N, C-alpha and C positions, 0 to 999 in steps of 0.2 A: 567460586568453585565451578568448574566447567560442567555443563549439563550432561547428565549421565547417558541420556539417549543419543548424544551427538555421535558417539562411535558406533551406534547400531546401524547407521545409514550405510548402505552399500550402493555405490554409484560408480559409473564409468565416466572418466573425463575425456572429452574430445576437444582438443584445443587447436586454435588457428591463430598463432601469435598470442596476443593478449586477449583474444576474443574466444570465449569458451561456452560450451553447452554441457549441461549435466543431464544425463539420462538414466533412469532406473528401469528395471525389467519387471515384467508381470510374474508374480509368484502366487497365483490364485486370487480370490476375491480379497479386497482390501477391507477387512472387517474387524479383526481382533487387535492387531498391533500394527505399527508403522513399519515393521520389518517385512510385512506382506504388502507390497506396494502395487497399486494399479499402474499400468504403463503410462508414463508421463515424461515430460521434458522441462527442465528448469533451464530457461535460456536467457542469456545475455546475447542480444543480437550481434551477429558477426559482421564486422566491417560495416558500421553504420553509414549509410548513405541515403540520399533522398529516394533513390530508386531500388533500394535493396529489397530482399525478400524477408519479410518479417512475420512468417507464418509458423515459425518453429517454437511456439510457446504453449503447447498443450496438445491434447488429443484433437481428433477431427471434429470440429464443432458443427459440421453439417447435420449431424443427428440431433443437435440441440436446437436447431432453428425451428420456429413455429411453422406449421403448414399454412394454414391459411396465409488595503487593506481595508480597504474601504469597501471592498466587494461585499462584505458582510452586511453593510448598511445599504449599498446600492442594490444588491440582489437580496432575495429572501434567503434567510438561514433557517435550516430545519430545527424545529424546536425540540427540546429534549430536557429531561430532568437530570440535573447534575449534582453530584456529591463530591466532596473534596477528597481526593486521593492523597497519596503520601506527599506529592509535590505539586498538585494541581487538580483541576476538575476531571472527574471521571464520570461519564454518563451511564445510567443504568437503563435497562430495558423499560419500555413503555408499560409492559404488563408485569414488571417485577423481576429483579435480578435472580432471585432464587428459583424462579420457574425454569431457568436455564434456556437453551437454545431450541428445544424440540418445538416444532411449529404446530400450532393448533389447526393450521389450515391443511396439514398433510394427513393422510390416512395412517394412524399409528400402527395399524396391522401390517401393511405392506410399505408404508413410508415412500410412496411414489411421488414423483414431482408433480406440483400443481400448476406450474408455469413453465413455459419454454424460455430459454435465455441463450444467448450466444455472446462471444467476445471477440474483439480484435485488438491488436496492439501495434504500435509503430513508434520508433525513436530515431533520433538523428544526432549526430555529434555537433557541438557548437563550435564557436570560433575563439574559444578562450585559450587555445594553445596548451591545454593541459591533458589532452587525451580524453577519451570517453569515460565518464564516471557515473552514468546512469545505468541501472540494471532494472529489468522487468520480470515479473513472474506472472504468468496468466495460464491457468490450467482448469480443466474440468475433471473432477474426481468423484467416484462413488465410495461412500464410507458408511458402513452399517445400514445400507439400504437407502441412504440419503444422497441426493445429487448436490454436490458442492461445487461452487465456483470460487476458485482461490486466486486472488488478484493482489498485486503489490507493485508499487513504484519505490525504487530505492535510489535516492539522489546523493551520490557520494561527494565528498569534498576533501581536498589535500590528498587525493589518491583514490583509486577505485576499490581498494582491498576490502574495506568495511561493507560497502554496498554489495560487493560479490559475495561476501560471507553471508550477509543477511538473506540474499537470494537463495542461497544453498541450504540455510539451516533454520530461518526463523519459523516458517510454517511447520517444519518438522518438530521444533521445540514447542510450539503452541499446541499442536494436535497430540503431542505426547503427554501433555499434563493430564493427570488422572481425572481431575474434576472439571475438565474443560466444558463438558456438556451440561453439568449441573450448576456450575459457578463460573461462567466464562470470564467475567471481568477479573476476578481473582486469579484465574489461570493465566490469562493474557499478561497481566502485570507481573506475575511470577516468571513467565517464559521470557518476557522482555528483559527483566533484570538478569536472569541467567544467561541470556544470549549476550547482553552487554558485558557481563563479566567475562565470558568466553572471548569476546573481542578484545577487551583490555588486556587479558592475560596472554593471548596467543596471536592477535592480529595487529592491533595498533594501540600499543599501550601509551603513546605519547601524542602522536599526530595522526590525522585521518579520521574521518567520521562519516556518517550518512543519515539522512532523514529516512522515514518509512511512512507510507500511507498503505495500509493493508486491509484487505476485506475478505470475509467469508460469507458467501451467499448460499443460503440453505434452501433447497427445493424452490428457489426462485421467489420465495416470499418472506424470508427474514434475513436481515443483513447485519453482520457484525463488522464494524469499522474501527480500526485501530490507527492512531495518528501520533507520530513523533517527528516534529519539525514542521517544515513550511511547504511540503508537497500538499496536494489538496484533492478532496473528493467532493463531487457535486452530483445532484440527481436533477433530472428534468421531469416535471410534472405539468401536464397540459400546457407545455411550451414554456413554462417558467422555471428558472433556475432555483435550486434549493441547495445551499451549502451544507454539507454534512460534517465538515471538520473545521477546526479553528487553526489558523496559522500560528505556530509558536514563534512570534517575532519578539525582539528584545524590548521594544517600547510597550507592547502588550503585557509582557510578563516581567517587567522591571522589578516589581515587588518580589517575585520568586527568586530572581537572580540575587538581589540584594539581601534577601533573607539567608542565602547560602554563602554570603560574604563576597560576592562579586559586584560588578558595576556595569553600567550600560552608558556608552557615550558614542558620539558621532564625530568623526573627523570631517573637515570641509570637503564637500563633494562626494562623500560616501553615505552609506546607510548606517543606522544604529547597530552597534555590535556589542556582544558580551565581552567585557574587558578589552574593548577596541578590536577584537579579533573575529569573533563568530557571529554571523548574521541571523542566528536562531538561538532559542533558549533550550531546545531539546534535540538531542541527537544521540545515536549510538556511537561509541568510540569517543574520540576527542579527550583522551586521557589527561591531557595538559589542562583542560578546563573543567574536568568532571566535577570538581568540588563546587563549581558555580553553575553548572548546567545539569540536566538530567535526561535519562532515557525513559522516564515515567510517561506512559502513553495516556492519551485520552481514548476512551472506549465508548462506542455507542452501539446499542442494539435497537434496531427499529424494523417495523414491518414495511414490506414493499407492497403497496396497494396497486389497484388496477390502473390507476392514473399515472403511474411511473413509466416513462417511455424509455429512458436509458440512464445510465450512470457513467460519469467520466471521472477517471483517476489521472492525474498529471503531476509532473514535477513543476517547480516554479519557473522553469524556462518557458512554459506556456503561460502561466498566470501572471507573469510580469508584463505580458503584452496583450492579454485578453481578460475581460471581466467574465464573471460566471455566465451572465446572460448572453454575451457575445459568443461564447463557447457553445452554448445550447443552440443558439440561432445558426451557427455555422454548420451544424449537422442535422438540423431538425427535418430536412427533406431527404436525408440519406437513409436507406433501409438496410444496409449491411454494416456490421460493426467494424469489420476490418477497413472498409473504405472510409468509415467515419473517423476512425483513429488516425489514418493516413492523412485525411483532409485537415484535421485539427493541427497536426504537427507542421504540415506544410503552410497552413495559414499563419501559425505563430512565427515560423521562420520568415515568411513574407513580410510580417509586421515588424521585423527588425530584431527578433530575439537572437542574442548571440550565445546564449547558454545551451548546454545539452537539453534537449526537449524529449520527453517520454510521455506516452499516453496510452491508456487502456480505456476502451469503451465497451460497456455491457449493454446489450439491447434486449428488451422483453417483447 
């Protein structure tokens, strides 16, 4: 059943060929419902090129700047407590899931930000001759007195439609859930299922899908990370890479696929695939394989401590050619989030990545 809040969104579409940006207008403070939106832009970069302008993904971040597979083994992975979800592990908050997302670090009376943070993003079309299939969402928003950073990488396959739909609707659906603040893991899982149903019914009932690595940063001190597929989020603490998500690869989740009646096998010269077709076990869309894969997300809620320097979100076009630590080392001396994101994408391209490459960097 399509999500009921989907039709409440009022947006204006500005299109340039297949490249589109969605912009909503300010209707007062964004406090009570998502129908009262802060000014924002939901952007898929127009005409992806190495030298393009990639600043159209949110409000002016100048105000936010401070004044003053083996990677999991090779690099350090962020520890967390995991519970089994419907189809796989779902992390709970370090301080308990039922305490919700309200940060103890913020003043509960005025709920002002406790840390400054800024973001930058960059993406470039690959050489796979299928057109650009990556979409990016990067935006700063105020909600109920809280400063939110909303970030997502959507890496589409077999067409761009699912990634584009996620960029346009997934945050809307998540933040529309009534119990989001009190029980965020349950709300996120419910919103992802509803969004996947919308996609299967209206967008890509048979072919086409997308991964999603999604984050909501609250007052710069608490981070909700949602992952479906093989895009990835990492943080950098004291110069060391910390992986925040687990790549949903067929060999890693073979038991999950087989428990749903599918199989994982590898053709000569190729990577392992679900039913010999899909190189990931979790994705939105992909109706043809839905009985054997899932859109069930992993969810992590963690505190951002003072040692965290930056967070990187990127599609597998970057991670295919760079380890977590190499990505951190690449931008460790860059003090601007936009320049850092651009440098990472260019570096991945120079290392031979032929896939679409998209990246968001959040700096503290």
